[in-house]
N, C-alpha and C positions, 0 to 999 in steps of 0.2 A: 853125356855131359859135355864132351868136346864140341858136339854140334851146337849145344846151347851157348857155349862160350863164343863160338864163331858168330852166331846170330847176334849176340849182345854186342860184339865188337863191330859188326856191320852196322847195327842200329846206331851205335855211338858215332861211327864214321859219318853216317848220313846226318846226324845231329850237328856236326861241325860245319855244315854248309852255311855260307854267309847269306843273309837276306839281301835281296836285290831291290833297287828302287830306280826311278827315273825322275828327272826334273820335269816340272809341269810346262805345258805349252798352252797358249791362248791365242785366238785369232788376232791378227794385226788390225787395228782400227784406222790406221793412217795409210797413205799411199806408200807402198813398199818398193822403193827404187833406190839405186839401180839393182835389178835382179841379177842373179848369176847367169853367165852364158850357158846356153844349151839346156836350160830348164824351162819348159813351156806347158801350157794346157792347149788342147785342140778341141774346138767346138764344132763337131760335125753337124751339118745342116741338111743337105739333100744329096741324093744320088740319082743317077739315070742308068737304068739297067736295060740291056738289049731284050727284045720281046721273047727271044728263045735262047736256050743254052747253046754252047758250042756243039757242033754236030746236028744243029737244027732240031734239038729235042725240046719239048715243052718244059717249063720249070716245074710244073706239077702235073701228075697224071690226070687230075680233074680239070686242068686248064686254068687254075687260079695262078696269080702272080707269085713271085718268090717272097719269102719272109726274110728281109735283108737285115744283116747286122754287120758291124765293122769291128775289125781287130787291129791293134797296133802292137808291133813287135820291135824290140831292140835286139839285134842278132836273132837268136832262136828263143828269146825270152818273151812270153806273152805279157804285155803290160796292161792291156785294156781290152774289154769286149763289151759292146753295147747290147741293149735289148733288141730283139727282132721287130721290124716294122714291115707290114705287107705292102707291096706295090712295085710297079716298074719305075716310079718316080717318088720314092718314099721320103717323107720328112723325118729325118733321123733324130734331131734334138738330143744329141748325146755329147756331153762334155767330159773329157778325161780329167783325172786328178793331175797334179804336177808330174810330168814325165821328164826324165833325163835322156835327152837325145843328142849326144855329142856329134859334132859335124864330121868326125873321123870314124864313126861307128855305123855299121850297117843298120838300117831300119826298114820296116815294111808296114804298109797300110793295105789291108785286105778287106774285100767285101765277100760275104758268104750268104748262102741261102740256107735257112734253118729247116726247110721242109724235108719230109722224108725221114727215114731211119738214120741216115748219116748226112750231116751238113755238106753242101756242095759249094766249092769255091766259085765265085762269080768273076773276080778279077783281083790282080795284085799290082801294087806299085812298090818298087824297092830302090833304095839309094842310100845316101849317107846323110844322117841327121834329118833336117826338114827338107821337103821337096824344094827344088830350085824355084825361086821367086816368092816363096812363102815368107811373110814378114809379120811382125807383131801388129795386131789390130787391123790386119788386112784379110780380105776374103780371097781364097784360093780354090781353084778347081783343077783336079788332076785326072789324067787319063790312066786307066788301069789296063793291063793286058786283058783281052776279052771284050774290049770296046765299051766297058762300063766307065762311068765317071763318078767322082765323089767330091763334094764341096765342103770346105771347113774354114774356120777362122782361127788364127793363132792368137792366143790370149796370154797375157803375162801371168806368171805363176802366183799362186796364193801364198802369203807369208804368215808366220806366227811370231809371237814373242816368247822368249824363254832363253835358257842357257844353252840348250842343244845337247844335253847328255841323256840319251834315252835308256841307258843301262849302266848301273854301277853297283858295286858291292859295298855294303856297310860293314866295316870291320871295327874292332874296338878303338883303334887309334887313327884310322884313316878311312877315306872313301876311295876305293879302287875303281878306276874308270874301266868299263868293259866296252862301251861303244860311244863314239863322239861323232856328231853330225858335222860334215865338212863345212857346210854353209850355215854357220851359227856362231854366236859369240865365243863359245868354247873352241870350236874349230879354228876360228880366226886368231884366237890367242895361242894356237899351237898345241893345245891339249890333245893327247892321243891315248888310245887304249894302253893300259899298263901304268899310266901316271897315277899318282895317289895324292889326294887332297888331305893335308894334315891339319890345317886350321882355316877358319873362315872368320874374317873380321878380327883377327888376332886371338881368337878363342879356339883352343884345340878341339878336334873332332871328339876326342875322348871326353873332354869336359862338357861339350854340347850334348852328347848323347844322340841316339839314332834319330829321334823325331825332330829335335831342334836343328841338328846338322842338315837333315834333308830339307827342312823348310828354309834354312839360311842359304843353302846352295841354290834352290829354286828362285830365291829373291836376289841372288848375287848380281844379276845384270841391272835390275831396276834400281838397286840401292848402291851400285858401284862398289861392292864389297871387295876388300882385298882377300885373295886366296893364297895360301901357302901351299906349294905343290912340290912333291918329290918326283923327279923324272925317273924314267926307267934306268938311266945310268947312274943314279944316286944323287944328282945335283938337286939342291933345294932352292927354290926361287919364289918370289912373290909376284903376283900379276893381278890385273883388274880386267874383267870382261867388259867388252863394249856393250852399248845399248842398242845394237843393230838388230836385224831381223834373222829369223830362222826359216830356211827353205828346206822342206823335206820333199823327196821325189822318188817315184818308182824307177 
């Protein structure tokens, strides 16, 4: 009997979990400028690989050229990996999503050979942020250790429209923010995790109900709707989100 009561209590506890939602995002259809510093896309185009591995070993036992792919790291975090392309001068045609590459943070661009049981490193560039000389809409070719080179173009990041709140809890009287994107209307308005939206357009979250409140929050930017927010320190204030862009990045 006691075990049954414990089970019921546990199930009741799980039932108290608040539903979570996110505000909608849609691609920007106009030129999104100015973009945030240190967020870029890299379009890798070509590579030139030495005819043999270090130590004068062939790339493949059967004499075929390497299957080349590129990796991009921020610190020790792998941000992007392309599909392998065979050849000593492969055409990579690989474009990253938006990447956050701060100029004061270590980054690495690596070429690898996918042949064999274990991939083999071909060459590595490492530095801070983008390689020296790389600039937006300009072609860059860098030398890697191991005498390989890789070419790429720096592209402006892709932007979206929306409020920039990818995670919030729907409670009876408030929308409790769990995650806020820095480069978004919500982030620029100073909203942070732990803040609670109490009313949208002068109508309380409780009166709106879950579905209407979620829809109103997603439209808050496009309609310049006033939000009533309770900060983590208890202060209550009204604010309006701008109609600017959202930039997400790995």
